[in-house]
MOPAC internal coordinates of N, CA, C and O (Angstrom, degrees):
PM7 1SCF
backbone

  N    0.0000 0     0.00 0     0.00 0    0    0    0
  C    1.4557 1     0.00 0     0.00 0    1    0    0
  C    1.5293 1   110.12 1     0.00 0    2    1    0
  O    1.2310 1   119.07 1   159.91 1    3    2    1
  N    1.3202 1   119.38 1   -20.09 1    3    2    1
  C    1.4416 1   121.01 1   177.89 1    5    3    2
  C    1.5179 1   114.31 1    83.66 1    6    5    3
  O    1.2310 1   119.44 1  -174.01 1    7    6    5
  N    1.2879 1   118.67 1     5.99 1    7    6    5
  C    1.4689 1   121.95 1  -179.65 1    9    7    6
  C    1.5347 1   109.49 1   -81.38 1   10    9    7
  O    1.2310 1   121.70 1   -27.70 1   11   10    9
  N    1.3208 1   114.36 1   152.30 1   11   10    9
  C    1.4491 1   119.35 1   173.65 1   13   11   10
  C    1.5221 1   109.09 1   -70.35 1   14   13   11
  O    1.2310 1   121.09 1   -42.57 1   15   14   13
  N    1.2829 1   115.51 1   137.43 1   15   14   13
  C    1.4695 1   119.92 1  -179.53 1   17   15   14
  C    1.5075 1   108.73 1  -105.12 1   18   17   15
  O    1.2310 1   120.57 1   -47.93 1   19   18   17
  N    1.3152 1   116.52 1   132.07 1   19   18   17
  C    1.4689 1   122.29 1   178.71 1   21   19   18
  C    1.5183 1   108.52 1  -124.98 1   22   21   19
  O    1.2310 1   120.82 1   -38.78 1   23   22   21
  N    1.2945 1   116.03 1   141.22 1   23   22   21
  C    1.4534 1   120.74 1   177.12 1   25   23   22
  C    1.5282 1   108.51 1   -82.07 1   26   25   23
  O    1.2310 1   120.33 1   -46.87 1   27   26   25
  N    1.3255 1   116.97 1   133.13 1   27   26   25
  C    1.4500 1   122.28 1   175.70 1   29   27   26
  C    1.5232 1   108.86 1  -128.64 1   30   29   27
  O    1.2310 1   121.25 1   -25.39 1   31   30   29
  N    1.2991 1   115.21 1   154.61 1   31   30   29
  C    1.4497 1   119.97 1   177.61 1   33   31   30
  C    1.5117 1   108.97 1  -119.27 1   34   33   31
  O    1.2310 1   120.32 1   -49.19 1   35   34   33
  N    1.3130 1   116.99 1   130.81 1   35   34   33
  C    1.4496 1   121.95 1   174.92 1   37   35   34
  C    1.5040 1   108.72 1  -151.44 1   38   37   35
  O    1.2310 1   121.22 1   -14.49 1   39   38   37
  N    1.2947 1   115.28 1   165.51 1   39   38   37
  C    1.4503 1   120.82 1  -175.85 1   41   39   38
  C    1.5202 1   110.92 1  -100.40 1   42   41   39
  O    1.2310 1   121.11 1   -38.58 1   43   42   41
  N    1.3365 1   115.48 1   141.42 1   43   42   41
  C    1.4555 1   122.60 1   173.86 1   45   43   42
  C    1.5191 1   108.45 1  -118.03 1   46   45   43
  O    1.2310 1   121.60 1   -35.98 1   47   46   45
  N    1.3092 1   114.54 1   144.02 1   47   46   45
  C    1.4553 1   117.47 1   173.02 1   49   47   46
  C    1.5334 1   108.01 1   -62.00 1   50   49   47
  O    1.2310 1   120.73 1   -31.41 1   51   50   49
  N    1.3150 1   116.21 1   148.59 1   51   50   49
  C    1.4659 1   120.27 1  -173.47 1   53   51   50
  C    1.5239 1   112.12 1   -59.29 1   54   53   51
  O    1.2310 1   119.80 1   138.90 1   55   54   53
  N    1.3281 1   117.98 1   -41.10 1   55   54   53
  C    1.4676 1   118.92 1  -179.08 1   57   55   54
  C    1.5192 1   111.85 1   -67.57 1   58   57   55
  O    1.2310 1   120.16 1   146.15 1   59   58   57
  N    1.3358 1   117.30 1   -33.85 1   59   58   57
  C    1.4554 1   120.59 1   177.54 1   61   59   58
  C    1.5350 1   108.97 1   -67.73 1   62   61   59
  O    1.2310 1   120.64 1   134.80 1   63   62   61
  N    1.3377 1   116.38 1   -45.20 1   63   62   61
  C    1.4668 1   120.10 1   178.76 1   65   63   62
  C    1.5237 1   110.85 1   -60.53 1   66   65   63
  O    1.2310 1   120.56 1   136.53 1   67   66   65
  N    1.3230 1   116.53 1   -43.47 1   67   66   65
  C    1.4661 1   119.76 1   179.60 1   69   67   66
  C    1.5349 1   111.05 1   -62.77 1   70   69   67
  O    1.2310 1   120.21 1   138.16 1   71   70   69
  N    1.3242 1   117.20 1   -41.84 1   71   70   69
  C    1.4656 1   120.91 1   178.62 1   73   71   70
  C    1.5310 1   110.10 1   -65.08 1   74   73   71
  O    1.2310 1   120.25 1   137.80 1   75   74   73
  N    1.3206 1   117.14 1   -42.20 1   75   74   73
  C    1.4674 1   120.90 1   178.37 1   77   75   74
  C    1.5200 1   109.86 1   -60.00 1   78   77   75
  O    1.2310 1   120.00 1   131.28 1   79   78   77
  N    1.3003 1   117.60 1   -48.72 1   79   78   77
  C    1.4614 1   121.03 1  -178.54 1   81   79   78
  C    1.5195 1   112.10 1   -65.24 1   82   81   79
  O    1.2310 1   120.71 1   145.52 1   83   82   81
  N    1.3322 1   116.24 1   -34.48 1   83   82   81
  C    1.4662 1   119.24 1  -179.70 1   85   83   82
  C    1.5185 1   112.92 1   -77.03 1   86   85   83
  O    1.2310 1   120.61 1   155.38 1   87   86   85
  N    1.3100 1   116.44 1   -24.62 1   87   86   85
  C    1.4713 1   121.54 1  -172.64 1   89   87   86
  C    1.5353 1   113.17 1   -99.07 1   90   89   87
  O    1.2310 1   120.72 1   141.36 1   91   90   89
  N    1.3265 1   116.22 1   -38.64 1   91   90   89
  C    1.4746 1   120.74 1  -171.26 1   93   91   90
  C    1.5186 1   109.11 1  -113.92 1   94   93   91
  O    1.2310 1   120.01 1   -53.23 1   95   94   93
  N    1.3300 1   117.59 1   126.77 1   95   94   93
  C    1.4771 1   119.81 1   178.40 1   97   95   94
  C    1.5364 1   110.88 1   -59.80 1   98   97   95
  O    1.2310 1   120.41 1   -29.91 1   99   98   97
  N    1.3190 1   116.83 1   150.09 1   99   98   97
  C    1.4668 1   121.90 1  -172.73 1  101   99   98
  C    1.5309 1   113.39 1   -56.50 1  102  101   99
  O    1.2310 1   118.98 1   144.20 1  103  102  101
  N    1.2924 1   119.54 1   -35.80 1  103  102  101
  C    1.4530 1   121.09 1  -179.30 1  105  103  102
  C    1.5277 1   114.91 1   -76.46 1  106  105  103
  O    1.2310 1   120.68 1   175.24 1  107  106  105
  N    1.3046 1   116.31 1    -4.76 1  107  106  105
  C    1.4701 1   120.25 1  -177.21 1  109  107  106
  C    1.5227 1   113.93 1  -118.39 1  110  109  107
  O    1.2310 1   120.29 1  -176.21 1  111  110  109
  N    1.3064 1   117.05 1     3.79 1  111  110  109
  C    1.4837 1   119.90 1  -174.68 1  113  111  110
  C    1.5220 1   113.07 1   -68.14 1  114  113  111
  O    1.2310 1   119.91 1   140.22 1  115  114  113
  N    1.3270 1   117.77 1   -39.78 1  115  114  113
  C    1.4699 1   119.18 1   179.82 1  117  115  114
  C    1.5071 1   111.20 1   -61.36 1  118  117  115
  O    1.2310 1   120.43 1   134.88 1  119  118  117
  N    1.3367 1   116.79 1   -45.12 1  119  118  117
  C    1.4580 1   119.90 1   177.79 1  121  119  118
  C    1.5071 1   112.24 1   -62.50 1  122  121  119
  O    1.2310 1   121.48 1   139.48 1  123  122  121
  N    1.3288 1   114.78 1   -40.52 1  123  122  121
  C    1.4720 1   120.07 1   179.23 1  125  123  122
  C    1.5227 1   110.61 1   -61.77 1  126  125  123
  O    1.2310 1   120.70 1   132.82 1  127  126  125
  N    1.3350 1   116.27 1   -47.18 1  127  126  125
  C    1.4637 1   121.42 1  -179.32 1  129  127  126
  C    1.5207 1   110.32 1   -65.61 1  130  129  127
  O    1.2310 1   119.77 1   137.80 1  131  130  129
  N    1.3572 1   118.05 1   -42.20 1  131  130  129
  C    1.4491 1   121.19 1   177.66 1  133  131  130
  C    1.5238 1   110.97 1   -57.18 1  134  133  131
  O    1.2310 1   120.70 1   133.00 1  135  134  133
  N    1.3249 1   116.26 1   -47.00 1  135  134  133
  C    1.4713 1   120.54 1  -179.81 1  137  135  134
  C    1.5174 1   111.40 1   -63.99 1  138  137  135
  O    1.2310 1   120.19 1   138.37 1  139  138  137
  N    1.3084 1   117.25 1   -41.63 1  139  138  137
  C    1.4701 1   121.01 1   178.99 1  141  139  138
  C    1.5355 1   110.77 1   -62.43 1  142  141  139
  O    1.2310 1   120.83 1   139.00 1  143  142  141
  N    1.3260 1   116.02 1   -41.00 1  143  142  141
  C    1.4681 1   120.27 1   179.58 1  145  143  142
  C    1.5198 1   110.08 1   -68.49 1  146  145  143
  O    1.2310 1   120.38 1   137.82 1  147  146  145
  N    1.3427 1   116.88 1   -42.18 1  147  146  145
  C    1.4757 1   119.50 1   177.73 1  149  147  146
  C    1.5433 1   110.42 1   -57.56 1  150  149  147
  O    1.2310 1   120.59 1   134.36 1  151  150  149
  N    1.3232 1   116.48 1   -45.64 1  151  150  149
  C    1.4625 1   119.62 1   179.73 1  153  151  150
  C    1.5239 1   112.08 1   -63.99 1  154  153  151
  O    1.2310 1   120.39 1   139.69 1  155  154  153
  N    1.3139 1   116.86 1   -40.31 1  155  154  153
  C    1.4650 1   120.64 1   179.20 1  157  155  154
  C    1.5255 1   110.84 1   -65.83 1  158  157  155
  O    1.2310 1   120.32 1   140.48 1  159  158  157
  N    1.3272 1   117.00 1   -39.52 1  159  158  157
  C    1.4784 1   120.66 1   178.22 1  161  159  158
  C    1.5365 1   109.44 1   -65.21 1  162  161  159
  O    1.2310 1   120.38 1   136.50 1  163  162  161
  N    1.3371 1   116.87 1   -43.50 1  163  162  161
  C    1.4547 1   120.29 1   179.30 1  165  163  162
  C    1.5307 1   111.08 1   -61.02 1  166  165  163
  O    1.2310 1   120.33 1   136.81 1  167  166  165
  N    1.3517 1   116.98 1   -43.19 1  167  166  165
  C    1.4662 1   121.07 1   177.14 1  169  167  166
  C    1.5300 1   110.38 1   -60.68 1  170  169  167
  O    1.2310 1   120.35 1   136.04 1  171  170  169
  N    1.3426 1   116.93 1   -43.96 1  171  170  169
  C    1.4660 1   120.16 1  -179.68 1  173  171  170
  C    1.5287 1   111.03 1   -63.86 1  174  173  171
  O    1.2310 1   120.37 1   138.02 1  175  174  173
  N    1.3358 1   116.89 1   -41.98 1  175  174  173
  C    1.4690 1   120.31 1   178.67 1  177  175  174
  C    1.5217 1   111.25 1   -64.37 1  178  177  175
  O    1.2310 1   120.51 1   138.03 1  179  178  177
  N    1.3426 1   116.62 1   -41.97 1  179  178  177
  C    1.4630 1   120.16 1   178.98 1  181  179  178
  C    1.5353 1   110.87 1   -65.05 1  182  181  179
  O    1.2310 1   121.08 1   139.83 1  183  182  181
  N    1.3190 1   115.55 1   -40.17 1  183  182  181
  C    1.4799 1   118.86 1   178.00 1  185  183  182
  C    1.5156 1   110.70 1   -63.01 1  186  185  183
  O    1.2310 1   120.55 1   136.09 1  187  186  185
  N    1.3479 1   116.56 1   -43.91 1  187  186  185
  C    1.4639 1   120.27 1   179.07 1  189  187  186
  C    1.5257 1   110.71 1   -63.68 1  190  189  187
  O    1.2310 1   120.00 1   138.38 1  191  190  189
  N    1.3341 1   117.60 1   -41.62 1  191  190  189
  C    1.4734 1   120.57 1   178.44 1  193  191  190
  C    1.5185 1   111.05 1   -63.71 1  194  193  191
  O    1.2310 1   120.42 1   138.52 1  195  194  193
  N    1.3194 1   116.81 1   -41.48 1  195  194  193
  C    1.4646 1   121.04 1   178.07 1  197  195  194
  C    1.5115 1   111.06 1   -61.97 1  198  197  195
  O    1.2310 1   120.55 1   137.75 1  199  198  197
  N    1.3257 1   116.56 1   -42.25 1  199  198  197
  C    1.4640 1   120.19 1   177.08 1  201  199  198
  C    1.5330 1   111.80 1   -62.72 1  202  201  199
  O    1.2310 1   120.33 1   139.15 1  203  202  201
  N    1.3525 1   116.96 1   -40.85 1  203  202  201
  C    1.4611 1   119.72 1   176.96 1  205  203  202
  C    1.5311 1   110.79 1   -64.08 1  206  205  203
  O    1.2310 1   120.55 1   136.82 1  207  206  205
  N    1.3248 1   116.55 1   -43.18 1  207  206  205
  C    1.4735 1   119.64 1   178.59 1  209  207  206
  C    1.5212 1   111.16 1   -63.27 1  210  209  207
  O    1.2310 1   120.29 1   140.23 1  211  210  209
  N    1.3162 1   117.05 1   -39.77 1  211  210  209
  C    1.4725 1   120.54 1   177.67 1  213  211  210
  C    1.5138 1   111.07 1   -61.54 1  214  213  211
  O    1.2310 1   120.36 1   139.22 1  215  214  213
  N    1.3667 1   116.92 1   -40.78 1  215  214  213
  C    1.4705 1   120.29 1   177.71 1  217  215  214
  C    1.5118 1   110.74 1   -65.36 1  218  217  215
  O    1.2310 1   120.42 1   137.14 1  219  218  217
  N    1.3198 1   116.81 1   -42.86 1  219  218  217
  C    1.4628 1   120.93 1   178.71 1  221  219  218
  C    1.5171 1   109.73 1   -61.44 1  222  221  219
  O    1.2310 1   121.05 1   134.96 1  223  222  221
  N    1.3294 1   115.59 1   -45.04 1  223  222  221
  C    1.4757 1   120.81 1  -178.84 1  225  223  222
  C    1.5295 1   110.43 1   -61.18 1  226  225  223
  O    1.2310 1   120.61 1   138.12 1  227  226  225
  N    1.3273 1   116.43 1   -41.88 1  227  226  225
  C    1.4572 1   118.87 1  -177.41 1  229  227  226
  C    1.5413 1   111.64 1   -69.35 1  230  229  227
  O    1.2310 1   120.46 1   154.53 1  231  230  229
  N    1.3484 1   116.73 1   -25.47 1  231  230  229
  C    1.4710 1   121.39 1  -179.78 1  233  231  230
  C    1.5165 1   113.01 1   -88.15 1  234  233  231
  O    1.2310 1   120.08 1   161.15 1  235  234  233
  N    1.3240 1   117.45 1   -18.85 1  235  234  233
  C    1.4826 1   121.39 1  -173.44 1  237  235  234
  C    1.5168 1   110.25 1   -85.88 1  238  237  235
  O    1.2310 1   122.04 1   -27.78 1  239  238  237
  N    1.3330 1   113.70 1   152.22 1  239  238  237
  C    1.4725 1   118.49 1   175.88 1  241  239  238
  C    1.5226 1   109.29 1   -78.26 1  242  241  239
  O    1.2310 1   119.60 1   -29.90 1  243  242  241
  N    1.3070 1   118.36 1   150.10 1  243  242  241
  C    1.4579 1   121.61 1   179.60 1  245  243  242
  C    1.5397 1   110.57 1   -63.15 1  246  245  243
  O    1.2310 1   120.86 1   -34.49 1  247  246  245
  N    1.3264 1   115.96 1   145.51 1  247  246  245
  C    1.4531 1   121.75 1   178.78 1  249  247  246
  C    1.5163 1   108.29 1  -122.09 1  250  249  247
  O    1.2310 1   120.65 1   -48.55 1  251  250  249
  N    1.3296 1   116.36 1   131.45 1  251  250  249
  C    1.4497 1   121.04 1  -179.60 1  253  251  250
  C    1.5312 1   109.54 1   -87.88 1  254  253  251
  O    1.2310 1   121.27 1   -13.27 1  255  254  253
  N    1.3042 1   115.18 1   166.73 1  255  254  253
  C    1.4680 1   120.78 1   175.96 1  257  255  254
  C    1.5337 1   109.68 1   -61.16 1  258  257  255
  O    1.2310 1   120.84 1   141.10 1  259  258  257
  N    1.2933 1   115.99 1   -38.90 1  259  258  257
  C    1.4697 1   121.02 1   179.03 1  261  259  258
  C    1.5418 1   110.00 1   -61.14 1  262  261  259
  O    1.2310 1   120.40 1   137.00 1  263  262  261
  N    1.3404 1   116.84 1   -43.00 1  263  262  261
  C    1.4784 1   120.85 1   177.24 1  265  263  262
  C    1.5402 1   110.71 1   -60.48 1  266  265  263
  O    1.2310 1   120.63 1   136.10 1  267  266  265
  N    1.3479 1   116.41 1   -43.90 1  267  266  265
  C    1.4544 1   120.57 1  -179.19 1  269  267  266
  C    1.5268 1   111.22 1   -63.63 1  270  269  267
  O    1.2310 1   120.15 1   134.78 1  271  270  269
  N    1.3136 1   117.32 1   -45.22 1  271  270  269
  C    1.4764 1   120.79 1   179.18 1  273  271  270
  C    1.5151 1   110.50 1   -61.17 1  274  273  271
  O    1.2310 1   120.41 1   136.25 1  275  274  273
  N    1.3288 1   116.83 1   -43.75 1  275  274  273
  C    1.4648 1   120.33 1   178.74 1  277  275  274
  C    1.5258 1   111.36 1   -61.85 1  278  277  275
  O    1.2310 1   119.96 1   138.16 1  279  278  277
  N    1.3172 1   117.68 1   -41.84 1  279  278  277
  C    1.4601 1   120.93 1   179.94 1  281  279  278
  C    1.5253 1   110.89 1   -65.93 1  282  281  279
  O    1.2310 1   120.51 1   139.10 1  283  282  281
  N    1.3375 1   116.64 1   -40.90 1  283  282  281
  C    1.4608 1   120.31 1   177.69 1  285  283  282
  C    1.5333 1   111.91 1   -63.15 1  286  285  283
  O    1.2310 1   121.16 1   135.94 1  287  286  285
  N    1.3332 1   115.38 1   -44.06 1  287  286  285
  C    1.4720 1   119.13 1   179.29 1  289  287  286
  C    1.5289 1   110.83 1   -62.34 1  290  289  287
  O    1.2310 1   120.79 1   137.13 1  291  290  289
  N    1.3050 1   116.09 1   -42.87 1  291  290  289
  C    1.4586 1   121.18 1   179.74 1  293  291  290
  C    1.5298 1   109.58 1   -61.68 1  294  293  291
  O    1.2310 1   120.27 1   136.67 1  295  294  293
  N    1.3571 1   117.10 1   -43.33 1  295  294  293
  C    1.4497 1   121.94 1  -179.78 1  297  295  294
  C    1.5224 1   110.08 1   -64.49 1  298  297  295
  O    1.2310 1   120.24 1   136.03 1  299  298  297
  N    1.3081 1   117.14 1   -43.97 1  299  298  297
  C    1.4982 1   120.82 1  -178.75 1  301  299  298
  C    1.5162 1   111.08 1   -63.72 1  302  301  299
  O    1.2310 1   120.34 1   142.45 1  303  302  301
  N    1.3341 1   116.95 1   -37.55 1  303  302  301
  C    1.4501 1   119.88 1  -179.73 1  305  303  302
  C    1.5380 1   111.56 1   -69.70 1  306  305  303
  O    1.2310 1   120.46 1   155.72 1  307  306  305
  N    1.3300 1   116.72 1   -24.28 1  307  306  305
  C    1.4627 1   120.06 1  -177.05 1  309  307  306
  C    1.5397 1   113.03 1   -78.55 1  310  309  307
  O    1.2310 1   120.05 1   173.98 1  311  310  309
  N    1.3138 1   117.50 1    -6.02 1  311  310  309
  C    1.4797 1   119.90 1  -178.08 1  313  311  310
  C    1.4981 1   111.82 1  -106.31 1  314  313  311
  O    1.2310 1   120.10 1   180.00 1  315  314  313

């Protein structure tokens, strides 16, 4: 991937460590953990974005199909 690699230290619960060691060969654990963290970060970001959208939706006034069509027509005419 071309990214800079940095060593980090963190703690794993013993059962998680045991499962990791039993499941993933030693030369592939860093890549496995990196991918797992990437996926977890993406899930957290998506969850946060969904929560923000839900807040926006709850604060916004309802829009009808007629309103949407009118806004689209107005936008198209402006170009």
